[in-house]
DSSP file (Angstrom, degrees, kcal/mol; ACC not computed):
  #  RESIDUE AA STRUCTURE BP1 BP2  ACC     N-H-->O    O-->H-N    N-H-->O    O-->H-N    TCO  KAPPA ALPHA  PHI   PSI    X-CA   Y-CA   Z-CA
    1    1 A X    >         0   0    0      0, 0.0     3,-0.8     0, 0.0     8,-0.1   0.000 360.0 360.0 360.0 -31.0    0.1  -24.9   -3.7
    2    2 A X  T 3   +     0   0    0      1,-0.2     4,-0.1     3,-0.0     0, 0.0   0.679 360.0  65.6 -66.5 -19.3   -2.7  -27.2   -4.8
    3    3 A X  T 3  S+     0   0    0      2,-0.1     2,-0.3     0, 0.0    -1,-0.2   0.778  98.3  61.8 -76.7 -25.4   -2.1  -29.6   -2.0
    4    4 A X  S <  S-     0   0    0     -3,-0.8     2,-0.2     1,-0.0     0, 0.0  -0.731  86.0-124.4 -96.3 146.9   -3.2  -26.9    0.5
    5    5 A X     >  -     0   0    0     -2,-0.3     4,-2.5     1,-0.1     5,-0.3  -0.545  25.6-109.9 -84.4 159.0   -6.5  -25.4    0.6
    6    6 A X  H  > S+     0   0    0      1,-0.2     4,-2.5     2,-0.2     5,-0.2   0.854 122.6  53.9 -52.5 -33.4   -7.1  -21.6    0.3
    7    7 A X  H  > S+     0   0    0      2,-0.2     4,-2.6     1,-0.2     5,-0.2   0.940 106.3  50.9 -67.8 -41.7   -8.2  -21.7    3.9
    8    8 A X  H  > S+     0   0    0      1,-0.2     4,-2.7     2,-0.2    -2,-0.2   0.952 113.3  45.9 -62.4 -47.6   -4.9  -23.4    5.0
    9    9 A X  H  X S+     0   0    0     -4,-2.5     4,-2.6     1,-0.2     5,-0.2   0.930 113.2  48.7 -65.2 -40.1   -2.8  -20.7    3.1
   10   10 A X  H  X S+     0   0    0     -4,-2.5     4,-2.5    -5,-0.3    -1,-0.2   0.928 113.4  45.5 -63.0 -41.6   -4.8  -17.9    4.5
   11   11 A X  H  X S+     0   0    0     -4,-2.6     4,-2.6     2,-0.2     5,-0.3   0.924 112.6  52.9 -70.1 -45.7   -4.5  -19.2    8.1
   12   12 A X  H  X S+     0   0    0     -4,-2.7     4,-2.1    -5,-0.2    -2,-0.2   0.942 113.5  43.5 -57.4 -52.0   -0.7  -19.9    7.5
   13   13 A X  H  X S+     0   0    0     -4,-2.6     4,-2.3     1,-0.2     5,-0.2   0.962 114.5  48.1 -57.5 -52.4   -0.1  -16.2    6.3
   14   14 A X  H  X S+     0   0    0     -4,-2.5     4,-1.1     1,-0.2    -1,-0.2   0.867 112.8  47.8 -60.2 -39.4   -2.1  -14.6    8.9
   15   15 A X  H  X S+     0   0    0     -4,-2.6     4,-0.6    -5,-0.2    -1,-0.2   0.840 112.5  49.7 -73.4 -31.9   -0.5  -16.6   11.7
   16   16 A X  H  X S+     0   0    0     -4,-2.1     4,-0.6    -5,-0.3     3,-0.5   0.883 110.8  47.8 -67.3 -37.9    3.0  -15.9   10.4
   17   17 A X  H  < S+     0   0    0     -4,-2.3     5,-0.2     1,-0.2     3,-0.2   0.747 107.6  57.5 -75.2 -21.2    2.4  -12.2   10.2
   18   18 A X  H  < S+     0   0    0     -4,-1.1    -1,-0.2    -5,-0.2    -2,-0.2   0.686  98.3  63.0 -72.6 -22.0    0.9  -12.3   13.7
   19   19 A X  H  < S+     0   0    0     -4,-0.6     2,-0.3    -3,-0.5    -1,-0.2   0.787 115.2   9.5 -83.1 -25.0    4.2  -13.8   15.1
   20   20 A X  S  < S-     0   0    0     -4,-0.6     2,-0.5    -3,-0.2    -1,-0.1  -0.917  90.9 -78.7-146.3 167.7    6.4  -10.8   14.2
   21   21 A X    >>  -     0   0    0     -2,-0.3     4,-1.9     1,-0.2     3,-0.7  -0.628  37.3-147.3 -69.2 119.3    6.4   -7.1   13.0
   22   22 A X  T 34 S+     0   0    0     -2,-0.5     6,-0.2    42,-0.3    -1,-0.2   0.764  95.7  56.9 -63.6 -24.2    5.8   -7.4    9.3
   23   23 A X  T 34 S+     0   0    0     41,-0.2    -1,-0.2     1,-0.2    77,-0.1   0.800 115.8  37.1 -70.6 -31.4    8.0   -4.3    8.6
   24   24 A X  T <4 S+     0   0    0     -3,-0.7    -2,-0.2     4,-0.0    -1,-0.2   0.679  96.3  94.1 -93.6 -23.0   10.8   -5.9   10.4
   25   25 A X     <  -     0   0    0     -4,-1.9     3,-0.2     1,-0.1     4,-0.2  -0.422  61.7-149.8 -76.1 148.1   10.6   -9.4    9.4
   26   26 A X  S    S+     0   0    0      1,-0.2     4,-0.2     2,-0.1     3,-0.2   0.458  94.7  61.0 -92.0  -3.4   12.5  -10.7    6.4
   27   27 A X  S >> S+     0   0    0      1,-0.1     4,-1.9     2,-0.1     3,-0.6   0.573  77.7  83.9 -97.2  -8.0    9.8  -13.2    5.7
   28   28 A X  H 3> S+     0   0    0      1,-0.2     4,-1.7    -6,-0.2    -1,-0.1   0.746  84.5  57.6 -70.9 -17.8    6.9  -11.0    5.1
   29   29 A X  H 3> S+     0   0    0      2,-0.2     4,-1.4    -3,-0.2    -1,-0.2   0.788 108.5  49.4 -74.8 -26.9    7.7  -10.3    1.5
   30   30 A X  H <> S+     0   0    0     -3,-0.6     4,-1.5    -4,-0.2    -2,-0.2   0.822 108.1  51.8 -73.0 -32.8    7.5  -14.1    1.0
   31   31 A X  H  X S+     0   0    0     -4,-1.9     4,-2.4     2,-0.2    -2,-0.2   0.885 111.1  48.4 -71.4 -35.5    4.2  -14.3    2.8
   32   32 A X  H  X S+     0   0    0     -4,-1.7     4,-2.6     2,-0.2    -2,-0.2   0.893 108.3  53.7 -73.3 -30.9    2.9  -11.6    0.5
   33   33 A X  H  X S+     0   0    0     -4,-1.4     4,-2.1     2,-0.2    -1,-0.2   0.835 108.5  51.1 -60.5 -34.2    4.2  -13.4   -2.6
   34   34 A X  H  X S+     0   0    0     -4,-1.5     4,-2.7     2,-0.2    -2,-0.2   0.958 109.2  48.7 -71.0 -48.6    2.3  -16.4   -1.4
   35   35 A X  H  X S+     0   0    0     -4,-2.4     4,-2.4     1,-0.2    -2,-0.2   0.928 111.8  50.8 -55.8 -47.6   -0.9  -14.3   -1.0
   36   36 A X  H  X S+     0   0    0     -4,-2.6     4,-2.1     1,-0.2    -1,-0.2   0.884 111.4  48.6 -58.4 -43.0   -0.4  -12.9   -4.6
   37   37 A X  H  X S+     0   0    0     -4,-2.1     4,-3.1     2,-0.2    -1,-0.2   0.908 107.5  53.1 -66.2 -42.6    0.1  -16.5   -5.9
   38   38 A X  H  X S+     0   0    0     -4,-2.7     4,-2.3     1,-0.2    -2,-0.2   0.953 113.0  45.2 -58.5 -50.1   -3.0  -17.7   -4.2
   39   39 A X  H  < S+     0   0    0     -4,-2.4    -1,-0.2    -5,-0.2    -2,-0.2   0.871 112.1  51.2 -64.0 -34.7   -5.0  -14.9   -5.8
   40   40 A X  H >< S+     0   0    0     -4,-2.1     3,-1.5     2,-0.2     4,-0.3   0.940 110.5  50.1 -66.1 -50.5   -3.3  -15.5   -9.2
   41   41 A X  H >< S+     0   0    0     -4,-3.1     3,-0.6     1,-0.3    -2,-0.2   0.929 118.8  36.3 -54.9 -51.6   -4.2  -19.2   -9.0
   42   42 A X  T 3< S+     0   0    0     -4,-2.3     8,-0.3     1,-0.2    -1,-0.3   0.162  88.6  93.2 -96.6  19.5   -7.8  -18.6   -8.2
   43   43 A X  T <   +     0   0    0     -3,-1.5     2,-0.3    -4,-0.2    -1,-0.2   0.576  61.0  99.8 -85.4  -6.4   -8.5  -15.6  -10.2
   44   44 A X  S X  S-     0   0    0     -3,-0.6     3,-1.7    -4,-0.3    70,-0.0  -0.606  77.5-135.6 -69.2 132.1   -9.7  -17.8  -13.0
   45   45 A X  T 3  S+     0   0    0     -2,-0.3    -1,-0.1     1,-0.3     4,-0.1   0.651 102.4  62.8 -73.6  -9.5  -13.5  -17.8  -12.9
   46   46 A X  T 3  S+     0   0    0      2,-0.1    -1,-0.3     3,-0.0     2,-0.1   0.696  90.1  82.5 -83.0 -12.6  -13.5  -21.5  -13.4
   47   47 A X  S <  S-     0   0    0     -3,-1.7     3,-0.1     1,-0.1    -5,-0.1  -0.421  98.9 -81.8 -81.6 164.5  -11.8  -22.0  -10.1
   48   48 A X        -     0   0    0      1,-0.1     2,-0.3    -2,-0.1    -1,-0.1  -0.278  53.7 -99.3 -67.0 153.6  -13.7  -22.1   -6.8
   49   49 A X        +     0   0    0      1,-0.1    -1,-0.1    -3,-0.1     3,-0.1  -0.605  38.6 177.1 -76.0 129.7  -14.5  -18.7   -5.2
   50   50 A X     >  +     0   0    0     -2,-0.3     4,-2.5    -8,-0.3     5,-0.2  -0.126  35.9 128.6-118.8  31.5  -12.1  -17.6   -2.5
   51   51 A X  H  > S+     0   0    0      1,-0.2     4,-2.9     2,-0.2     5,-0.2   0.903  72.7  52.8 -63.2 -37.9  -13.6  -14.2   -1.8
   52   52 A X  H  > S+     0   0    0      1,-0.2     4,-2.9     2,-0.2    -1,-0.2   0.948 112.0  46.0 -53.5 -46.5  -13.8  -14.8    2.0
   53   53 A X  H  > S+     0   0    0      2,-0.2     4,-2.3     1,-0.2    -1,-0.2   0.894 113.0  48.7 -63.3 -37.7  -10.1  -15.8    2.1
   54   54 A X  H  X S+     0   0    0     -4,-2.5     4,-3.0     2,-0.2     5,-0.2   0.951 112.4  49.6 -70.7 -41.3   -9.1  -12.8    0.0
   55   55 A X  H  X S+     0   0    0     -4,-2.9     4,-2.9    -5,-0.2     5,-0.3   0.951 110.3  49.8 -54.3 -49.6  -11.1  -10.4    2.2
   56   56 A X  H  X S+     0   0    0     -4,-2.9     4,-2.3    -5,-0.2     5,-0.3   0.905 113.7  46.3 -59.4 -40.8   -9.6  -11.9    5.3
   57   57 A X  H  X S+     0   0    0     -4,-2.3     4,-2.6    -5,-0.2     5,-0.3   0.885 112.0  49.3 -68.0 -37.7   -6.2  -11.4    3.8
   58   58 A X  H  X S+     0   0    0     -4,-3.0     4,-2.3     2,-0.2    -2,-0.2   0.956 114.7  45.0 -70.0 -44.4   -6.8   -7.9    2.6
   59   59 A X  H  X S+     0   0    0     -4,-2.9     4,-2.2    -5,-0.2    -2,-0.2   0.944 116.6  45.1 -67.9 -44.2   -8.1   -6.8    6.0
   60   60 A X  H  X S+     0   0    0     -4,-2.3     4,-3.4    -5,-0.3     5,-0.3   0.983 114.7  46.7 -58.1 -57.4   -5.3   -8.6    7.9
   61   61 A X  H  X>S+     0   0    0     -4,-2.6     4,-2.7    -5,-0.3     5,-0.6   0.940 112.4  52.1 -53.4 -39.6   -2.4   -7.3    5.6
   62   62 A X  H  X5S+     0   0    0     -4,-2.3     4,-1.3    -5,-0.3    -1,-0.2   0.902 112.3  45.7 -67.0 -35.9   -3.9   -3.8    5.8
   63   63 A X  H  <5S+     0   0    0     -4,-2.2    -1,-0.2     1,-0.2    -2,-0.2   0.885 119.3  39.9 -66.7 -43.9   -3.9   -3.9    9.6
   64   64 A X  H  <5S+     0   0    0     -4,-3.4   -42,-0.3    -5,-0.2   -41,-0.2   0.777 124.7  31.6 -83.6 -24.9   -0.5   -5.3    9.9
   65   65 A X  H  <5S+     0   0    0     -4,-2.7    -3,-0.2    -5,-0.3     2,-0.2   0.881 106.1  68.2 -97.0 -43.1    1.4   -3.4    7.3
   66   66 A X  S  <<S-     0   0    0     -4,-1.3    24,-0.1    -5,-0.6    61,-0.1  -0.488  98.1 -86.8 -85.9 149.2   -0.3    0.1    7.1
   67   67 A X        -     0   0    0     -2,-0.2     2,-1.3     1,-0.1    -1,-0.1  -0.123  38.6-121.0 -49.5 141.9   -0.1    2.6    9.9
   68   68 A X        +     0   0    0     -4,-0.1     2,-0.3    -3,-0.1    -1,-0.1  -0.707  67.1 121.2 -95.8  88.3   -2.9    2.1   12.6
   69   69 A X        -     0   0    0     -2,-1.3     2,-0.5    17,-0.0    57,-0.0  -0.992  63.1-116.2-145.4 149.8   -4.6    5.6   12.4
   70   70 A X        -     0   0    0     -2,-0.3     2,-0.3     0, 0.0    -2,-0.0  -0.776  30.3-151.9 -91.4 132.9   -7.9    7.0   11.6
   71   71 A X        -     0   0    0     -2,-0.5    55,-0.1     1,-0.1    54,-0.0  -0.754  24.4-102.6-103.9 152.2   -8.0    9.2    8.5
   72   72 A X        -     0   0    0     -2,-0.3     2,-1.2     1,-0.1    -1,-0.1  -0.393  46.6 -96.5 -66.3 149.8  -10.4   12.0    8.0
   73   73 A X        -     0   0    0     -2,-0.0     2,-0.5     2,-0.0    -1,-0.1  -0.537  54.4-179.6 -71.9  91.7  -13.3   11.1    5.7
   74   74 A X        -     0   0    0     -2,-1.2     3,-0.1     1,-0.1    -3,-0.0  -0.841  27.0-170.4-101.5 125.8  -12.0   12.5    2.3
   75   75 A X  S    S+     0   0    0     -2,-0.5     2,-0.3     1,-0.1    -1,-0.1   0.811  84.0  16.1 -76.0 -30.3  -13.9   12.3   -0.8
   76   76 A X  S    S-     0   0    0      2,-0.0     2,-0.6     0, 0.0    -1,-0.1  -0.808  76.8-123.5-129.4 168.2  -10.9   13.5   -2.8
   77   77 A X        -     0   0    0     -2,-0.3     2,-0.1    -3,-0.1     5,-0.0  -0.869  29.8-157.5-118.9  98.3   -7.2   13.7   -2.0
   78   78 A X    >   -     0   0    0     -2,-0.6     3,-2.6     1,-0.1     4,-0.3  -0.481  27.7-110.6 -79.7 156.7   -6.3   17.3   -2.6
   79   79 A X  G >  S+     0   0    0      1,-0.3     3,-1.2     2,-0.2     4,-0.1   0.724 113.5  62.2 -49.0 -35.7   -2.6   18.0   -3.2
   80   80 A X  G >  S+     0   0    0      1,-0.3     3,-1.2     2,-0.2     4,-0.3   0.596  86.2  75.0 -74.0 -10.2   -1.9   19.7    0.1
   81   81 A X  G X  S+     0   0    0     -3,-2.6     3,-1.0     1,-0.2     6,-0.4   0.812  89.1  61.0 -68.2 -24.8   -2.8   16.4    2.0
   82   82 A X  G <  S+     0   0    0     -3,-1.2    -1,-0.2    -4,-0.3    -2,-0.2   0.624 103.0  49.8 -74.3 -11.3    0.6   15.2    0.9
   83   83 A X  G <  S+     0   0    0     -3,-1.2    -1,-0.2    -4,-0.1    -2,-0.2   0.455  96.1  98.6 -97.8  -4.0    2.2   18.1    2.8
   84   84 A X  S X  S-     0   0    0     -3,-1.0     3,-1.2    -4,-0.3     4,-0.4  -0.288  88.8-110.1 -83.0 164.4    0.2   17.2    6.0
   85   85 A X  T >> S+     0   0    0      1,-0.2     3,-0.6     2,-0.2     4,-0.5   0.621 105.5  81.8 -67.4 -14.5    1.4   15.2    9.0
   86   86 A X  H 3> S+     0   0    0      1,-0.2     4,-0.5    -5,-0.2    -1,-0.2   0.820  85.9  56.6 -58.2 -32.2   -1.0   12.4    7.9
   87   87 A X  H <> S+     0   0    0     -3,-1.2     4,-3.3    -6,-0.4     3,-0.4   0.756  83.8  84.2 -85.9 -16.3    1.5   11.2    5.5
   88   88 A X  H <> S+     0   0    0     -3,-0.6     4,-2.5    -4,-0.4     5,-0.3   0.927  91.1  46.4 -43.8 -57.5    4.4   10.7    7.9
   89   89 A X  H  X S+     0   0    0     -4,-0.5     4,-2.0     1,-0.2    -1,-0.2   0.889 113.1  50.5 -55.7 -33.8    3.5    7.3    9.1
   90   90 A X  H  X S+     0   0    0     -4,-0.5     4,-2.9    -3,-0.4     5,-0.3   0.911 111.8  49.3 -68.1 -42.9    2.8    6.2    5.5
   91   91 A X  H  X S+     0   0    0     -4,-3.3     4,-2.7     1,-0.2     5,-0.2   0.949 110.8  50.4 -63.8 -42.5    6.4    7.6    4.5
   92   92 A X  H  X S+     0   0    0     -4,-2.5     4,-1.7    -5,-0.3    -1,-0.2   0.871 111.4  47.3 -71.3 -34.9    8.0    5.8    7.3
   93   93 A X  H  X S+     0   0    0     -4,-2.0     4,-1.6    -5,-0.3    -1,-0.2   0.946 113.2  48.2 -63.8 -48.5    6.3    2.5    6.3
   94   94 A X  H  < S+     0   0    0     -4,-2.9    49,-0.2     1,-0.2    -2,-0.2   0.893 117.5  41.0 -60.2 -42.2    7.3    2.9    2.7
   95   95 A X  H  < S+     0   0    0     -4,-2.7     3,-0.4    -5,-0.3    -1,-0.2   0.796 107.6  61.0 -82.5 -21.0   10.9    3.7    3.6
   96   96 A X  H  < S+     0   0    0     -4,-1.7    -2,-0.2     1,-0.2    -1,-0.2   0.890 128.6   5.2 -69.2 -42.8   11.3    1.1    6.4
   97   97 A X    >X  +     0   0    0     -4,-1.6     4,-1.8    -5,-0.2     3,-1.0  -0.468  64.4 171.1-145.5  70.2   10.7   -1.8    4.0
   98   98 A X  H 3> S+     0   0    0     -3,-0.4     4,-2.3     1,-0.3    48,-0.1   0.810  83.6  58.3 -48.8 -37.4   10.3   -0.9    0.2
   99   99 A X  H 3> S+     0   0    0      1,-0.2     4,-1.9     2,-0.2    -1,-0.3   0.860 103.6  50.0 -67.7 -34.6   10.3   -4.5   -0.6
  100  100 A X  H <> S+     0   0    0     -3,-1.0     4,-2.4     2,-0.2     5,-0.2   0.951 110.4  49.9 -58.4 -52.9    7.3   -5.2    1.5
  101  101 A X  H  X S+     0   0    0     -4,-1.8     4,-2.9     2,-0.2    -2,-0.2   0.870 107.6  55.1 -57.5 -37.8    5.4   -2.3   -0.1
  102  102 A X  H  X S+     0   0    0     -4,-2.3     4,-2.0    -5,-0.2    -1,-0.2   0.949 113.5  40.7 -60.2 -46.7    6.3   -3.5   -3.6
  103  103 A X  H  X S+     0   0    0     -4,-1.9     4,-1.7     2,-0.2    -2,-0.2   0.821 113.4  53.7 -75.7 -27.1    4.8   -7.0   -2.8
  104  104 A X  H  X S+     0   0    0     -4,-2.4     4,-3.0     2,-0.2     5,-0.2   0.926 109.7  47.3 -69.3 -49.0    1.9   -5.5   -1.0
  105  105 A X  H  X S+     0   0    0     -4,-2.9     4,-2.9     1,-0.2     5,-0.2   0.919 110.8  54.4 -58.6 -42.2    1.1   -3.2   -4.1
  106  106 A X  H  X S+     0   0    0     -4,-2.0     4,-1.4     2,-0.2    -1,-0.2   0.871 107.7  48.0 -60.8 -36.2    1.4   -6.4   -6.2
  107  107 A X  H  X S+     0   0    0     -4,-1.7     4,-1.4     2,-0.2     3,-0.3   0.956 113.4  48.0 -65.4 -50.4   -1.1   -8.2   -4.0
  108  108 A X  H >X S+     0   0    0     -4,-3.0     4,-0.8     1,-0.2     3,-0.7   0.914 112.0  48.7 -58.2 -47.4   -3.5   -5.2   -4.2
  109  109 A X  H 3< S+     0   0    0     -4,-2.9     4,-0.4     1,-0.2    -1,-0.2   0.795 109.1  54.8 -65.8 -28.1   -3.1   -5.0   -8.1
  110  110 A X  H 3< S+     0   0    0     -4,-1.4     4,-0.4    -3,-0.3     3,-0.3   0.794 108.0  50.6 -78.5 -27.4   -3.8   -8.8   -8.2
  111  111 A X  H <X S+     0   0    0     -4,-1.4     4,-2.4    -3,-0.7     5,-0.4   0.653  87.6  83.2 -80.6 -19.1   -7.1   -8.3   -6.3
  112  112 A X  H  X S+     0   0    0     -4,-0.8     4,-0.5     1,-0.2    -1,-0.2   0.853  86.6  51.9 -63.5 -36.3   -8.5   -5.6   -8.5
  113  113 A X  H  4 S+     0   0    0     -4,-0.4    -1,-0.2    -3,-0.3    -2,-0.1   0.952 131.5   5.8 -63.8 -49.0  -10.0   -7.9  -11.3
  114  114 A X  H  4 S+     0   0    0     -4,-0.4    -2,-0.2     1,-0.1     3,-0.2   0.692 132.6  39.5-109.1 -25.3  -12.0  -10.2   -9.1
  115  115 A X  H ><  +     0   0    0     -4,-2.4     3,-2.1     1,-0.1     4,-0.2   0.245  67.4 111.0-113.5   7.4  -11.9   -9.1   -5.5
  116  116 A X  G >< S+     0   0    0     -4,-0.5     3,-1.7    -5,-0.4    -1,-0.1   0.727  71.2  70.8 -67.4 -25.4  -12.2   -5.4   -5.5
  117  117 A X  G 3  S+     0   0    0      1,-0.3    -1,-0.3    -3,-0.2    -2,-0.1   0.675  92.8  59.8 -66.8 -15.2  -15.8   -5.7   -3.9
  118  118 A X  G <  S+     0   0    0     -3,-2.1    -1,-0.3     2,-0.1    -2,-0.2   0.589  80.4 113.5 -89.0  -8.8  -14.1   -6.9   -0.7
  119  119 A X    <   -     0   0    0     -3,-1.7     2,-0.3    -4,-0.2   -64,-0.0  -0.377  58.8-146.6 -64.5 129.2  -12.2   -3.6   -0.4
  120  120 A X     >  -     0   0    0     -2,-0.1     4,-3.0     1,-0.1     5,-0.2  -0.770  16.6-123.7 -94.8 150.4  -13.3   -1.6    2.6
  121  121 A X  H  > S+     0   0    0     -2,-0.3     4,-2.4     1,-0.2     5,-0.2   0.910 109.2  52.7 -60.4 -43.7  -13.3    2.2    2.5
  122  122 A X  H  > S+     0   0    0      1,-0.2     4,-1.6     2,-0.2    -1,-0.2   0.929 114.6  41.6 -53.4 -50.5  -11.0    2.6    5.5
  123  123 A X  H  > S+     0   0    0      1,-0.2     4,-2.4     2,-0.2     5,-0.3   0.917 110.9  56.2 -69.8 -42.3   -8.4    0.3    4.0
  124  124 A X  H  X S+     0   0    0     -4,-3.0     4,-1.6     1,-0.2    -1,-0.2   0.855 106.0  51.5 -60.4 -33.9   -8.7    1.8    0.6
  125  125 A X  H  X S+     0   0    0     -4,-2.4     4,-2.2    -5,-0.2    -1,-0.2   0.849 110.0  49.2 -66.3 -36.2   -8.0    5.2    1.9
  126  126 A X  H  X S+     0   0    0     -4,-1.6     4,-2.4    -5,-0.2    -2,-0.2   0.886 110.1  49.8 -74.4 -33.9   -4.9    4.0    3.6
  127  127 A X  H  X S+     0   0    0     -4,-2.4     4,-2.0     2,-0.2    -2,-0.2   0.850 110.2  52.8 -69.3 -33.4   -3.7    2.2    0.4
  128  128 A X  H  X S+     0   0    0     -4,-1.6     4,-2.9    -5,-0.3    -2,-0.2   0.927 111.8  45.6 -58.8 -51.7   -4.3    5.5   -1.4
  129  129 A X  H  X S+     0   0    0     -4,-2.2     4,-3.3     1,-0.2     5,-0.2   0.932 112.5  48.5 -48.1 -58.3   -2.2    7.2    1.1
  130  130 A X  H  X S+     0   0    0     -4,-2.4     4,-2.1     1,-0.2    -1,-0.2   0.805 113.1  48.5 -60.7 -36.3    0.5    4.8    1.0
  131  131 A X  H  X S+     0   0    0     -4,-2.0     4,-2.3     2,-0.2    -1,-0.2   0.923 111.3  49.5 -69.4 -48.2    0.5    4.8   -2.9
  132  132 A X  H  X S+     0   0    0     -4,-2.9     4,-1.9     2,-0.2    -2,-0.2   0.901 112.1  47.6 -54.7 -45.5    0.6    8.6   -3.1
  133  133 A X  H  < S+     0   0    0     -4,-3.3     4,-0.4     1,-0.2    -1,-0.2   0.946 112.7  49.3 -63.9 -43.5    3.5    8.8   -0.6
  134  134 A X  H >< S+     0   0    0     -4,-2.1     3,-1.0     1,-0.2     6,-0.2   0.903 112.1  47.4 -65.9 -35.8    5.4    6.0   -2.4
  135  135 A X  H 3< S+     0   0    0     -4,-2.3    -1,-0.2     1,-0.3    -2,-0.2   0.827 106.0  59.2 -72.8 -26.2    4.9    7.8   -5.8
  136  136 A X  T 3< S+     0   0    0     -4,-1.9     2,-0.5     1,-0.2    -1,-0.3   0.505 102.7  60.1 -83.9  -2.0    6.0   11.2   -4.3
  137  137 A X    X   +     0   0    0     -3,-1.0     3,-1.7    -4,-0.4    -1,-0.2  -0.742  55.2 174.4-130.6  92.4    9.5    9.5   -3.3
  138  138 A X  G >  S+     0   0    0     -2,-0.5     3,-0.8     1,-0.3    -1,-0.1   0.790  81.5  64.8 -58.9 -28.5   11.3    8.3   -6.4
  139  139 A X  G 3  S+     0   0    0      1,-0.2    -1,-0.3     5,-0.1     3,-0.1   0.634  78.5  90.6 -71.7 -12.9   14.3    7.4   -4.1
  140  140 A X  G X  S-     0   0    0     -3,-1.7     3,-1.6    -6,-0.2    -1,-0.2   0.455  74.0-164.6 -68.5   3.0   11.9    4.8   -2.4
  141  141 A X  T <>  +     0   0    0     -3,-0.8     4,-2.3     1,-0.3    -1,-0.2  -0.244  68.3  13.8  56.3-115.8   13.1    2.2   -4.8
  142  142 A X  H 3> S+     0   0    0      1,-0.2     4,-3.7     2,-0.2    -1,-0.3   0.871 124.7  57.4 -64.3 -37.9   10.8   -0.7   -4.8
  143  143 A X  H <> S+     0   0    0     -3,-1.6     4,-1.9   -49,-0.2    -1,-0.2   0.907 110.3  48.0 -57.0 -43.6    8.1    0.9   -2.9
  144  144 A X  H  > S+     0   0    0      2,-0.2     4,-1.8    -7,-0.2    -2,-0.2   0.916 112.5  47.3 -53.6 -51.3    8.1    3.5   -5.8
  145  145 A X  H  X S+     0   0    0     -4,-2.3     4,-2.7     1,-0.2     5,-0.2   0.930 111.2  52.6 -63.8 -44.8    8.1    0.9   -8.5
  146  146 A X  H  X S+     0   0    0     -4,-3.7     4,-2.3     1,-0.2    -1,-0.2   0.902 108.1  50.9 -52.8 -45.6    5.2   -1.1   -6.7
  147  147 A X  H  X S+     0   0    0     -4,-1.9     4,-1.4     2,-0.2    -1,-0.2   0.848 109.7  48.6 -70.8 -35.6    3.1    1.9   -6.6
  148  148 A X  H  X S+     0   0    0     -4,-1.8     4,-1.7     2,-0.2     3,-0.3   0.943 113.2  48.9 -64.5 -49.4    3.6    2.7  -10.3
  149  149 A X  H  < S+     0   0    0     -4,-2.7    -2,-0.2     1,-0.2    -1,-0.2   0.846 107.6  54.0 -63.7 -32.9    2.7   -1.0  -11.2
  150  150 A X  H  < S+     0   0    0     -4,-2.3    -1,-0.2    -5,-0.2    -2,-0.2   0.883 112.0  45.1 -67.7 -36.7   -0.4   -0.9   -9.0
  151  151 A X  H  < S+     0   0    0     -4,-1.4     2,-0.9    -3,-0.3    -2,-0.2   0.696 108.5  58.1 -84.1 -22.7   -1.6    2.2  -10.9
  152  152 A X  S  < S+     0   0    0     -4,-1.7     2,-0.4    -5,-0.1    -1,-0.2  -0.705  75.6 177.0-111.6  79.4   -0.8    0.9  -14.4
  153  153 A X              0   0    0     -2,-0.9    -3,-0.1    -3,-0.2    -4,-0.0  -0.667 360.0 360.0 -86.0 134.0   -2.8   -2.3  -14.4
  154  154 A X              0   0    0     -2,-0.4    -1,-0.1     0, 0.0    -2,-0.0   0.526 360.0 360.0 -61.1 360.0   -2.8   -4.3  -17.5
């Protein structure tokens, strides 16, 4: 990983995700694992700052993996929102590729300590919906486990 620059890795991940539907591709989980490794390697404050690359990955992954819909501006998430039709696309995402959601939540969890300042409100709302939907479906396997691990950060 040290042979390639963070820019090279970011470009590789985004280019590969653009080539196919991440929810259908069997390489998407590997790409998210690579993104998480990049974040892990550079999370040490003595390493160079890769905030622009992480911001790019966060935006790109959110746009590629999460449903493309505009959510209402919610200050809080009332329980009844989980019964609304808004959650259907997120449930479909979590159920169609639970391993991908697991890796996605792992990547989000890895960005919390150093890169949460790059999180955009629209993306954060979508992550919250996806997390809540995954937590609401214990049969979701890895998506459920990933959501739990995202919320229980060491």
